[in-house]
Phi, psi and omega in degrees: 000326179298319179300317181294318177300318179295323179298316182296315179297316181297321179296320179292322182287323186240070178288354178268006179298136180265164175304325178295322176298316180295318180295322178299320176297317180297313181295324176296320180294315179300323179299336180281344184291158172293172188303312184295312180294321180299316180300315179294314182297320177297319180291317177299318179302312180299317180296317180296310185294331180281317189259346177218061185297342179287344179284144178259143178278148172194164172268141181225115188052038177078008184237157178301134179212163181226130190243151174242123180052041177083354181249133182298127179259319178212162184207161178242134176240118179289146181296317185296320180299320185259007180050047177244167181274000179212152172280166182230133168255114184245156177237141179270181179291349175291330183292132180274064182256006182311134179213086184078223181257359180207136179204156178289142178246354176207157185228134175281134180238121172248327170196162184237128173254182184300321179294320178295318178300319179297317180296318177298317178302316179297315179298317180296317178299318178293314184296325186273003182301000000 
């Protein structure tokens, strides 16, 4: 919560921040992660920027996130920060992932292969519609 409060204060102070500044903040945060989380976060970041370039980068509760029209659409949670055995790629209610009356809103990540990368790309394209 402290991270989020600092983000809100920083946003109020620097309304002149550019998308490049926001992306630099996200990349700096990713660089702080341990090796396993950093590798996953860098790959997720690349997949997002390649397949949903209209999304803007930002920090959300101190973690990398990607927004559509100013609202967070998806986010990355490192395993080490949350003391879990897997990192998480999560989607907010902004994401257009509806599939009947029930669908997943987050995915556990331990490592990513080409098939996983393709699936994430498909999810992003669907979510960002």
